[in-house]
Structures are given as C-alpha cells and as structure tokens.
N, C-alpha and C positions, 0 to 999 in steps of 0.2 A: 259727523262720522266719528267712530271710535278711534282711539289711539292707545289701546291697551296692549301690553306685552303678552298677548295671547291670541289664540284663534277665536274670533267671535262665534258664538253658538250658531250652528246651522249653515256655516260656510262650507260649500263644496270644494272650492279651489282657493288656494292662496298663491298668488303670483309674486315672486320675490326677485327684485332686481338688485343691482349694486347701488351706486350712488344715483340720486335722482337726476335724470337728464332734463334738458329743456324740452318743451312740448314738441318742437319740430323734429327732434331726434328720432332715429329709427326704433330703438328699443322702447321708447315711450309710446310711439304709435302702434307698435306690435302689441303692447300690453292693453292699450285702449281697445284695439280690435278684438282681442280675446275676451276682454271683460264684456264688451257689447254683445259679442256672439253668444257667450255663456248665458248672459242675462236673457237673451231672446229664446234660449233653449230651456229657460226655467231654472238655471243653475245660479247659485250665489257665489260671489268671489270677493276676496280681500286682496288689496295691493299693498305690498310691504317693500321698504327700501331704506337705504342708508341716507340719512339727512334729517332735516327738521320736519315736523308735521306740517308746517306752513309750506315747505317745498312740495310735499306730497299733495296738499290741498290745491296748490297753484297748478299742478300738472294733472291731477286725477279727480278733482272734486266733481266734475261733470261726466265721469267715465262710466257711471252706473255701478261702480264698485259698492259692495255692501259696507265695507269699512276700509280704513287706511291705517297702516302700522308703520311708524317711523322709528328707526333704530339710530340713536345719536349718542354723543358722548365720546369718551376715549375708545380706542380700538378694543380693549379688553371688555369694556361695558357693552359695546355693540355685539361682540362675539357671544357674550353671555345671553343677551336678548335673543340672538338667533338660535342658540341652543334651546332656550325655553320655548321658542316658537316651534322647533322641531318636536320637542317632547309633548307639546300640547296639541299637536296636529294629527294624532293617531286617528285613523278612520277617515281621513280626508286626503286631499292631494296637494302636495307642494310642487309648484312649477318654478324651477330656477330659470330665470330669464337672463341669458348672457353667461359668460365665463370669465375667468381671470379677475374675479373680484372677491371680496371678503365673504359675501353671502354664499357664493358657490363653494368656497373651500370649507366654511364652517358647516353648512347644511350637508354637503357631500361627505365630510368626514363623520358627522353624526350618523348618517345613513350607513356608511361603511362599517362603523362600529357595531351598529345593530344587526348588520348582516352576519357578523361573526357569531352573535349569540342566537342560537336556534330557539324558535318558539316565542320570541319577543314580538309583541304587536308594534307596528311602526307605520308611518304614513307612506302612501305611494309618492315617490319622488321622480319627477320627470325633468329633463333639461331641454330648454329651447335656446340653443346657442345663437344669439343674435350677432355675435362676433365669431370670428374664425377660431377653431381649436388648434389650428396650425400656427407655428411661430415663423415669421418671415424676417428677412434681414432688415427691413425698414421699420419693423414693429417697435412700439415703445416698450421699454423694459425687456428687451429681447433676451438678454442673458439670464435675467431672473426667471422669465417664463420657461426657458430651456431647462433651467435647474429644477423647476417645479413639474416638469413633464411626467416623471414617474409617479408623483402624487396625483396628478390629474388622471393618469391612466387607471390608477387604483379606484379613484372616486367614480369614474365612468363605468367601470365593471360592476359597481354595486348599485347603480341606478336602475329604476324600473323601466327606463327607456329614454331615448333621445329623439326629439322631434326636430329634424333639420328643416330649413327653409328652402333648400335646393338640393338637387341630385348631385350637383358639382361638389358641394361641401361635404355631402355624405361620402362620395367616392374619395375625396381628398383626405378625409379624416380616418381612413383605415377602418372600415365598418366591422372588421372581424372582432374588434374588442367589445362591440355592443352586445348586451343581452337582447335588446330589441331596438329597432330604429325605424323611423318612418319619415317621409318627406311631406310636409304640409306648407304650402306657400303662406307667408305671413298675411294675416288679415289686414285689410286697408280700411282706415276710417274715412277715406276720401271718395269711396266709390259711388256714394249716393248723392253727395252735394257738389260734386265736381262736374257740372254739366258743361259740355263743349260749346265753344263759340262757333259762329258760322265761318265758312271758308273765307268770306270777304273780309272778316275782321282779324285775320291772321297776319299781323304786321311784324312779327319776329321770325326771322329765318331759322336761326339755330339758337337753342337755349341750353345752358348748363346750370344745374342746381346742386349745391353741395359745399362742404367745407373746402376752403382754399388751403390745402396742405398737400404734401408730397404723395399721399396715398391716392388722391383723386387724379393725379397725372394730368394737370391742366396744360403743361407744355406740349404733350402729345396732341391735345385738341387744338391748341393755338397753331402749332406747326401744320396740322392737317387743314385747318381753316384757311391758312395762307395759300394752300395749293389749289383752292377752288378757282375754276376758270371765270365764273361770273362774280360780279361784285355782290357780296352778301353781307348781312350783319350778324354779329354774335353777341348775345346778352348773357352775362354771368351773374348769378345770384349766389351769394355766400360771403363769408368773412374768414379771415385767417391772420396769421402773423404778418405784421406790416412789412417786414424785410422780405418775406417770401412773396407777398403781393407785389412789391416793387420789382422783384425779379420777373414776375409774369408780365407786368406792364412794360418793362424794358424789352422783353422778348418780343412782344407784339409790335413795339416800336421798331426794333431791329428788322422785323420782317415786313415793315411798311404796311401794317394793317391796324395800327393803333387807333386810327379814326373810325374803324369799322367795329370796334368792340366797346360795348357799354358795360361798366362795372356798377352794379346796383347795390353791392354790399348785402348785409343780412336783411332778410325780409321775414315777416311772420308767415305761418303756415297758410293763412287765408290769402295773404298777398302773393305768395308763391303760386298757389293754385290759379290765381288770376293771370299770372304770367304764363303758366302752362297753357291756358285756354287761348292765349294769343300766339302760340308758337307752332310753326310748321314741323320742325324737327327738334327732338330732345336727344342730346348725346351724353353717354356715360362712359368715361374712359378710365375708371379706377384700376389701380394696380391689382387690387383684390377687393371683392365685395361679396359678402355672404348672401345678402339679399339687397334689393334696391326698391324702396318705397317710391322714389321719384319715377322709376320706370313704370310702376303700376299707375301712378297718377298721370303720367304722360299718355299712356294708352287710353285711360278712361277719358282724358281730355281730347281724345282723337287727334293727338299729335303723332307724327311718325317717330319711331324709336330706333336709335342706332346704339348698339352696345359693343364693347370690345369683349372678346371671348374670355377675359379674365374675370368677368362678372359671373359668380358661381350659379346664379339663377337664370342665366341667359338661355340655357337649354329648356328650362321649364317654361319661361315666357314664350319661347318659340313654338311650344306645343299648342298654345292658345291664340297667339297673335301673329300678325304679319309684321315682322321686325327684321332688321339687319343685324347680324352678329359678325363682326370683322376681327381680323388679326390686329394686334395692337401696334400697328405701324402707320405712319402718316399717309402713305399712298393708298393703302386699303381703306382707311377711315375717310379720307378725302373723297374717294370714289363713291363710297356709300352715302356720304352727306350730299354730294352733288347729284347723285341719282335720285335720292328721296326728295330733294328740293325740286328737281326738274319734273318729277312725276306727281307732284303734290295735287294738282287739279284733277288728276285721273284716278286717284286712289281713295275716294270718299267711301265707297262701298266696303272696301277692305278695312278701313279705319273703324267704321261703324261696327262691323262684325268683330273686330279685335277688341273693341271696347266692351261689347256685350259679353264676350267670352271671359275676359279678365275680371269683369265685375262678378261673374259667378265664381270663378276660381279663387278670388281673393276676398270674397264676402266674409264678414265676421261670423255669420251663421255657419257657413261651410267649414271654415277653419276650426271653429269651436266644436262642431259635430265630429270632425275628423280627430281632434284631440281627445274627445270623449270616447269615441269608438276605439281609439288606440289604447286608452287606459282600460276600457272594458275587456279588450282582448287579453291584456296583460293579467288582469285579475282572474280570467278564466284559465289561463295557462299556469298560474302560480299555485 
C-alpha cells in the first residue's frame, strides 16, 4: 500500500483519524466497517492517521483500503502533511473520524478558510464524531477542550455535514449549529463472523467488556451485581491503571463478592468475541458513551443486553432489539440483570430476532450506503 503525502488517484473517500488506535478500539472498528462497506459498494477509500506507517499497516492492512497515509514527525510537520492532503483532495470526500485531535482541527480550519473564499473548489468534508463533542467534568484535558469550544463551533459550521452514531449524541450536541446532520449507526466488523453459541454452552452469567477506567463506571456494575438475590458470576474483560483496578477489586471484596468476579485483563478482539458467545447477559454502565460496539457484538452473539440510559445509542438499539435500558443506579440495574438472567431460557426467539435486526442495521454495506446517500444529498443541495 502507498504512503504518499497525497490522495491516491481514483480514491473516492479518505477517512482521517487522529492517532492510530489499537485494533480493538471503537474508532478503528468504525473505520474498518466503513472501508469494508464502501468497498462492497464499489467505492475506493484511503485510511490516513497520525503515527507510523507500520502502525497503520498493523491496524488496517486487511481492511480493504486502497491505500494508507501515515502522518508522522513533529507536530508542525504533521500539520503541513494534513494541509497538503486537504489541498490534494479536491473532487473527493474527506471523512474526519473523531474530534479533539490534530487532524480534526487542521482539516477543519482548512475547510473553514476555503468557505470564506467564494468560487474556490474544495473537497467535501464530513465529520463522524466517534467521541463526544460535549465536554464533561471527567473528560481528559477538559479545560483545554472548553477553551477550544469556539474554534470547534466555527469548524462545525463550515463542514458539509456531521454523521452521528446516535440520536442521543445528536440531540446533546445542539443540532442547530449543523448545516446538515444525520444519524447512522456505526458499522460493525463483527456481525458476520460472530456466530452465537448454543444455550447450553452459556457458562457466563454477566460479562463486562471495556477499558477499566472511571468513564466506564465499573463501581456501579459491581454494586449492582452485589444486590442480585441468586449467586451469579461476573466476568470482566479489560485493562486499566493498576491503582484503579486495585480499587475495584477492593470494592468487590468489601461487598463480599470477590470470589464471584473473574478478572481476565486485556483480550484480543477474537478472544473477546468468544467470551461474548459464552455470556447470558452483557452489561454497559458507562458514564457517557457515544456508541457501543460491544453492545452490537453482544446482540449478534444472542446475549441479553442491559444498558444504562447514559449510553447515547441506547434509544437507537432499542428500536431494533429487545434490550433493557435502565437508570444509572444499582437497584434499577440489579433488577434488570436479575430479570434477564431469570428469563434467559424463555427468550431465545427474541434474541434471534434482535440479532437479525442489528445485523442489518449495523452492516458495513448499510452504513456505507447511508453515508454515500447523505453525501449525494449534500451535493444536490449545494
């Protein structure tokens, strides 16, 4: 694959992320899904990101992307490479994946500058915000993000559109500022190879998958699990700061459920899918979550899904699947967990129907076609 500081000839879409994430991360899986879907629609795509070409190869070499562009070196050098990418992308579409990173600001400001000059040819620029546009008290670099909010608002007004992954995030992000906005559930790369296991092989009662940090609110899940009347087991997949993990282990011990929780640490994507196929219930307790790939994978695995209503895509998932959406308190969550576990044997038909519906809604082909249609409507109206 190429690593030129330009748009390869014939590329229809260039998807640009910030730094290169590990393969199991949500932004990476989203890009994979869009690349796969666009390829199946006969569209070509380039993946670009901050980092080394080896990093991009490690994450996207098998993603069906036409080419990979790595922007590395000092910040000024990466900024210059991004400016060149924008200037050489006229006639195609730049899709900025995520926000609050260098790629977003450089490409967004380039686009804003071209908006001011009438009659100048420029690329279509869309934003797919895999992370929230809103600043929260717990967020990293919160003060810096708050200071940059006016710049972000100007950039957003100059974009050709924003493709949100949930109606919750669209509503929260003050849609009046958008020129155009749409909701398209992120495409999942796991919907075809994540075949469910039989009911008899479901040996895990409750499963959590995710980073072990404050944003995922593991204390809520642990306290809720302690309230279950029947003796159940909880399996936790993910890694995090050692001091924070120690706090979680101590909380479980203080609640006398330490022997009922298994901590598996970090697992590869393939290993995680295997755990999902063994689980009766998958719980998501995040303080805020723009989208949740684990939720999609749980439904396709025919596990029961319990989300707190702070997950922005909870309403969207509920349109397609039989799930529980609870308030973020331990009594409500414990009730949902207990109910789903108790009714596991009787819910096979609903789980099968939910899996089929979410496969369609989160297929790479469907997401890519919706993105393409959204872009076409923008061209017609401009």
